[in-house]
C-alpha positions, 0 to 999 in steps of 0.5 A, a space after each residue: 500500500 505504502 509502496 504504491 502511494 510512493 509510486 503514485 506520488 513519484 509518477 505525479 512528480 515526473 508528470 509535473 517536473 520531468 525526469 531531470 527536475 525529479 526530486 525525492 523530497 517532493 515525492 516524500 512530501 506528496 506521499 506524506 511520508 519521511 524520506 527515510 521510509 521512502 528509501 526503505 522501499 527503494 535503493 536510490 533515486 534511480 531505482 525509484 524512477 525506474 520503478 515509477 516508470 514501470 508502474 505507470 507503464 503497466 497502468 497505461 498498457 493494461 488500461 489500453 488493453 481494456 479496449 480489447 477485453 471489455 467489448 470482447 467479453 461475451 461475444 458469441 456471434 459475428 454480429 456481436 463481434 461487429 458490435 464489439 469492434 465498433 465500440 473498440 473503434 469509438 473508444 480508441 478515439 478518446 483524447 486521453 487514449 492519445 495521451 496514454 500512448 505518448 506516455 507509453 512511448 516515453 516510458 519505453 524510451 527511458 527503459 532503453 537505458 535502464 535494465 530494471 525498467 526494461 525488465 519491468 516493462 517486458 513483464 507488463 507487455 506479457 501481462 497485457 498480451 496475455 490478457 488480450 489473448 484470453 479474450 481473443 482466443 474465444 473468437 477463434 474457438 467460435 470461428 468468428 474471424 475471417 479465413 486467414 485471420 488468426 487470433 494473434 494477427 487479429 490482436 496485433 492489427 488492433 494493437 498496432 492501430 490503437 496502442 501504437 497510434 499517436 495523434 497526427 494533427 495539423 496539415 500534412 500528408 497524413 491529415 485525414 477527416 475524422 469521418 473518413 478515418 472512422 469509415 476506414 476502420 469500420 471497413 477494416 473491422 468488417 473485413 476481419 469478421 467471418 462472412 455468413 449468409 446473414 451478412 451477405 443479405 443486408 
């Protein structure tokens, strides 16, 4: 409980002041504990920062995984899957999703220079991947995906679209009308669902 409180306070410190201006004293003050107690949980400033990056990265990654797990829960038919994909597409457009993606990218950049953070981030990726596949495998078992689309391929395509996507605002070659973008995602979603007789007669 105390460790999580420290990590939450440290995450706020990073968000407010960045890594270069990170101060352990402010973290202890925010967590309402002594610096001595803080250091009973972490070896030094770098250990605290690494643990905080992993803590926040895991929150972001598992939170983004909810885009998959929540809508796919209880999917039984191809029509259920189409509805779930529509929910996923809509949810992924929320502004805070982009903020979470950017935080994820920044965490991975930091982890490249810190073995503790790198190992923790690898564990978080495995946890999120396992969570996603637990919800995708039933789609395979029920034969709901289009021929040629494996469960892993399905998960990776949506992972790339939603977890890897960052905001591309402004006027440039990749600018797109939001309606056109959503239409393209709907077409992609439709192509991944097994086609049956009921789908053909629309």
